[in-house]
C-alpha positions as CSV (number, residue, x, y, z in Angstrom):
1,M,-10.5,-5.3,28.7
2,V,-7.4,-3.6,29.7
3,V,-5.1,-3.0,26.9
4,G,-1.9,-1.1,26.6
5,P,-1.3,2.9,25.8
6,S,-1.7,3.9,22.0
7,V,0.2,6.6,20.0
8,S,-2.1,9.4,18.3
9,L,-0.8,11.4,15.6
10,T,1.4,14.7,16.3
11,D,0.6,18.1,14.6
12,A,3.1,17.7,12.4
13,Q,2.2,14.4,11.3
14,W,-1.5,16.0,10.8
15,A,-0.1,19.1,8.5
16,R,1.9,16.4,6.3
17,I,-0.6,13.6,6.3
18,E,-4.5,16.2,6.1
19,P,-3.5,17.6,2.3
20,L,-3.3,14.0,1.0
21,L,-6.5,12.6,2.7
22,P,-9.8,12.5,0.5
23,D,-12.4,15.1,0.4
24,R,-14.2,15.2,3.3
25,T,-17.7,15.4,1.3
26,P,-19.0,11.8,0.7
27,K,-21.1,10.7,-2.0
28,R,-24.3,10.4,-0.1
29,G,-25.2,12.2,3.2
30,G,-23.6,14.5,5.3
31,R,-19.7,15.5,5.8
32,W,-17.2,12.8,7.1
33,R,-16.3,12.9,10.5
34,D,-13.5,14.2,11.4
35,H,-10.8,12.7,9.8
36,R,-7.8,12.8,12.4
37,E,-10.3,11.6,14.7
38,V,-11.4,8.8,12.6
39,I,-7.3,7.8,11.9
40,D,-6.2,8.3,15.6
41,A,-9.2,5.5,16.7
42,I,-8.1,2.9,13.6
43,A,-4.5,3.2,14.9
44,F,-6.0,2.8,18.6
45,K,-7.2,-0.2,16.9
46,F,-4.4,-1.8,15.5
47,Q,-1.7,-0.5,17.9
48,T,-3.3,-2.3,20.8
49,G,-5.1,-5.1,19.2
50,T,-8.5,-4.8,20.9
51,Q,-11.9,-5.9,19.2
52,W,-14.0,-3.3,17.3
53,V,-16.6,-3.5,20.4
54,H,-14.3,-2.3,22.6
55,L,-12.9,1.2,21.0
56,P,-13.4,3.7,23.8
57,E,-16.2,5.7,23.8
58,K,-14.5,9.3,22.4
59,Y,-14.1,8.0,19.3
60,G,-17.6,7.6,18.6
61,N,-19.5,4.6,17.3
62,W,-17.2,2.0,16.0
63,R,-18.6,0.8,13.0
64,G,-18.4,4.3,11.2
65,V,-14.7,3.6,12.3
66,Y,-14.5,0.5,10.4
67,N,-16.4,1.7,7.6
68,R,-13.9,4.5,6.8
69,L,-11.2,2.1,7.3
70,R,-12.7,-0.7,4.9
71,M,-14.0,1.9,2.1
72,W,-10.5,3.6,2.3
73,A,-8.5,0.0,2.0
74,V,-10.7,-1.0,-1.4
75,D,-10.5,2.1,-3.2
76,G,-6.9,2.2,-2.4
77,A,-6.9,5.7,-0.3
78,W,-4.6,4.4,2.6
79,E,-2.0,2.8,0.1
80,Q,-2.1,6.2,-2.0
81,V,-1.5,8.1,1.5
82,F,1.7,5.9,2.2
83,T,3.0,6.1,-1.3
84,T,2.9,10.2,-1.4
85,L,4.7,10.1,2.1
86,V,7.6,8.2,0.5
87,A,7.6,10.2,-2.6
88,Q,8.2,13.1,-0.5
89,A,10.8,11.3,1.7
90,D,12.7,10.5,-1.7
91,A,12.1,14.2,-3.2
92,D,13.8,15.3,0.3
93,G,17.0,13.0,-0.2
94,D,15.6,10.9,2.6
95,L,14.7,7.8,1.1
96,N,17.7,5.4,1.0
97,W,17.7,3.0,-2.0
98,A,19.6,0.3,-0.7
99,V,16.5,-1.9,-0.1
100,S,16.3,-4.9,1.6
101,V,13.8,-7.8,1.5
102,D,12.1,-10.3,3.5
103,S,8.8,-11.8,4.9
104,T,7.6,-12.3,8.7
105,I,4.6,-15.0,9.5
106,V,1.9,-13.2,11.3
107,R,-0.4,-15.8,13.6
108,A,-4.1,-15.4,12.4
109,H,-6.5,-14.8,15.8
110,Q,-9.4,-17.3,15.4
111,H,-11.7,-13.9,14.7
112,A,-9.8,-13.5,11.5
113,A,-11.2,-16.9,10.1
114,G,-14.6,-17.0,8.6
115,A,-14.4,-14.7,5.6
116,R,-16.8,-15.8,3.0
117,K,-14.7,-18.1,0.5
118,K,-16.9,-17.7,-2.7
119,G,-17.0,-14.4,-4.7
120,P,-14.6,-12.5,-2.4
121,P,-14.4,-8.9,-3.2
122,A,-12.3,-7.2,-5.9
123,G,-8.8,-7.3,-5.2
124,E,-9.1,-9.9,-2.3
125,P,-7.4,-13.1,-2.9
126,D,-9.7,-16.0,-2.8
127,D,-7.7,-17.3,0.7
128,H,-7.9,-14.3,2.5
129,A,-4.3,-14.4,3.0
130,I,-4.4,-17.0,5.5
131,G,-3.4,-20.3,5.7
132,R,-2.1,-23.5,7.8
133,S,1.2,-23.8,8.7
134,R,3.1,-25.9,11.7
135,G,1.9,-22.8,14.1
136,G,-2.1,-23.2,12.7
137,L,-3.7,-20.3,10.8
138,T,-1.1,-17.7,9.4
139,T,-0.6,-15.2,7.2
140,K,2.5,-14.0,5.7
141,V,3.8,-10.5,5.0
142,H,6.4,-10.1,2.6
143,L,7.9,-6.7,2.6
144,A,10.8,-4.1,1.3
145,A,12.6,-1.9,3.4
146,D,15.0,1.5,2.7
147,G,17.9,1.7,4.8
148,R,16.9,3.1,7.3
149,C,14.2,0.4,8.4
150,R,10.9,1.9,6.8
151,P,8.7,-0.1,4.8
152,L,8.3,0.5,0.9
153,A,6.1,-2.0,0.2
154,F,3.7,-4.6,1.2
155,H,2.5,-7.8,-0.4
156,L,0.2,-10.9,1.7
157,T,0.1,-14.6,1.3
158,A,-1.0,-17.3,3.1
159,G,1.8,-18.2,5.9
160,Q,2.7,-21.5,4.4
161,A,3.8,-19.8,1.0
162,G,7.7,-19.9,0.3
163,D,9.7,-16.4,0.4
164,A,11.0,-16.7,-3.3
165,P,7.9,-17.2,-5.5
166,A,6.4,-13.8,-3.8
167,F,10.1,-11.7,-4.5
168,T,8.9,-10.5,-8.0
169,D,5.3,-9.3,-6.4
170,V,7.2,-7.3,-3.8
171,M,9.1,-5.7,-6.3
172,A,6.2,-5.0,-8.5
173,R,4.8,-2.9,-5.9
174,L,8.2,-1.0,-5.2
175,R,6.7,2.6,-7.4
176,V,7.8,5.4,-5.9
177,P,6.2,8.8,-8.2
178,R,8.8,11.5,-8.8
179,R,7.8,15.6,-9.7
180,R,9.0,14.6,-13.2
181,G,8.9,11.6,-15.2
182,R,8.0,8.2,-14.4
183,P,7.8,6.2,-11.0
184,R,11.4,5.0,-9.7
185,T,10.8,1.2,-9.4
186,R,14.6,0.3,-9.7
187,P,16.7,0.3,-6.2
188,D,20.5,0.9,-6.2
189,L,20.9,-2.9,-4.5
190,V,18.6,-5.7,-3.0
191,L,19.6,-7.4,-0.3
192,A,18.2,-10.3,0.9
193,D,18.8,-13.7,2.6
194,T,19.6,-17.3,1.1
195,A,15.5,-18.0,1.0
196,Y,16.2,-15.6,-2.3
197,S,19.0,-17.3,-3.6
198,S,17.6,-18.5,-7.0
199,R,19.0,-18.4,-10.3
200,A,15.1,-17.0,-11.0
201,I,15.6,-14.0,-8.8
202,R,19.4,-13.4,-9.7
203,E,18.5,-13.2,-13.2
204,H,15.4,-10.7,-12.7
205,L,17.7,-8.2,-10.9
206,R,20.8,-8.9,-13.5
207,K,18.3,-7.9,-16.0
208,R,16.8,-4.6,-14.5
209,G,20.4,-3.3,-13.8
210,I,20.0,-3.9,-9.8
211,Q,23.1,-5.2,-7.9
212,A,22.2,-8.3,-5.8
213,V,23.3,-8.6,-2.5
214,I,22.5,-12.4,-1.6
215,P,24.3,-15.1,-0.1
216,V,24.7,-18.6,-1.7
217,P,23.4,-21.1,0.6
218,A,25.6,-24.1,1.4
219,D,23.7,-26.6,-0.6
220,Q,24.1,-24.4,-3.5
221,R,27.6,-24.0,-2.8
222,G,28.5,-27.6,-3.3
223,H,25.9,-28.0,-5.7
224,R,28.1,-26.2,-8.3
225,P,31.3,-28.1,-8.4
226,R,29.6,-31.5,-9.2
227,R,28.0,-30.3,-12.3
228,R,31.9,-28.8,-13.1
229,S,31.8,-26.6,-16.2
230,R,27.9,-26.4,-16.4
231,G,27.7,-25.0,-13.1
232,G,29.3,-21.6,-13.9
233,R,30.8,-19.5,-12.2
234,P,29.8,-18.2,-8.2
235,P,27.7,-15.5,-8.0
236,A,29.4,-12.4,-6.6
237,F,28.6,-11.3,-2.9
238,D,29.7,-8.5,-1.0
239,R,29.5,-9.9,2.7
240,E,30.4,-6.2,4.5
241,T,27.3,-4.8,2.4
242,Y,24.9,-7.5,3.5
243,E,25.4,-6.5,7.0
244,R,22.8,-3.7,6.0
245,R,20.1,-6.3,5.5
246,N,19.2,-6.2,8.8
247,A,17.1,-3.0,8.0
248,V,13.8,-4.9,7.1
249,E,13.9,-7.1,10.0
250,R,14.2,-3.9,12.2
251,C,11.8,-2.6,10.2
252,I,9.5,-5.7,11.1
253,N,10.2,-5.1,14.6
254,R,8.5,-1.5,14.4
255,L,5.7,-2.7,12.8
256,K,4.6,-5.9,15.1
257,Q,5.0,-3.4,17.9
258,W,1.6,-2.8,17.0
259,R,-0.8,-5.9,18.2
260,G,-2.9,-5.6,15.8
261,I,-0.3,-6.1,13.2
262,A,1.9,-8.6,15.1
263,T,-1.6,-11.0,15.2
264,R,-3.9,-10.3,12.7
265,Y,-7.7,-10.1,13.9
266,E,-9.0,-9.1,10.3
267,K,-11.0,-11.2,8.3
268,T,-10.2,-10.0,5.5
269,A,-6.6,-9.1,3.6
270,T,-7.8,-5.9,2.1
271,V,-8.3,-4.8,5.9
272,Y,-5.2,-6.3,7.2
273,L,-2.9,-4.6,4.5
274,A,-4.5,-1.4,5.0
275,G,-3.7,-1.6,8.6
276,L,-0.3,-2.3,7.5
277,H,-0.2,1.1,5.2
278,I,-1.5,2.7,8.4
279,A,1.2,1.8,10.6
280,G,3.3,2.9,7.7
281,I,1.9,5.8,7.5
282,F,2.9,6.7,11.1
283,L,6.4,6.1,10.8
284,W,7.0,8.0,7.5
285,S,4.9,11.1,8.7
286,A,7.0,11.4,11.6
287,R,10.3,11.2,9.5
288,S,11.5,14.8,10.8
289,F,11.6,13.7,14.3
290,I,13.8,10.6,13.6
291,L,15.6,12.0,10.1
292,R,18.7,10.0,9.6
293,R,18.6,7.9,12.6
294,D,19.7,4.5,12.2
295,C,17.0,2.8,12.9
296,G,16.8,3.3,16.9
297,R,20.4,1.5,17.0
């Protein structure tokens, strides 16, 4: 099987990630296999989209790599490392709080189907975030990105799910710890396309003191005059600021450079979500090399 090239952790990235990883000693048995080697193996798998059984021999037994991925996905270790790297960027003043929200459809490969429907593990959705749409079996990734095209939060649903109902779930996952006080959960502003132009979403943002930069679709604009005084005033919309919304689209493009992210091969949403967090870990741990670069423009 021929696969494309992959990118391993650099020494600078590893220095940033290593202190955030769980202890090397497992609860039972001997020591863990080297964390860096395992993370490079997991990244290779998601970057190339290869099957687990086809991992190169230099990474050792594929079952050990997969078990580490799954175990840390279930106990939240990958998300914790991801969140800590985001928090470090915020502490360094390198997090742009003009947050864009959007979603993307991911085709689920036939190997992703077949997970047990009854009694899924804790935290795993009953449908494993796989549904049917025009493209067949699909998963929808809802995400928030900062103004420099880096992911801040993920939420998975079945592919046929709408964007607006998942908005509050994405925002609820946006929690950036700070050295003092409570985690920051409120962006300066939120940019989103017309799919998020609902009264409920605008009210949700207004109550939290967050500026909404969301255009009004044509049908809503036409409906308001027909309601006359009951239609209310049209919401404010800053067209110039809205041009920055494509940060989330470029973030999606970055993530989908990993073939195992662009196509879902994992049976459980928990493991696929871990892949998204690992891709995010690679992006955030490399931020010193792309500091203030405008998303590859």
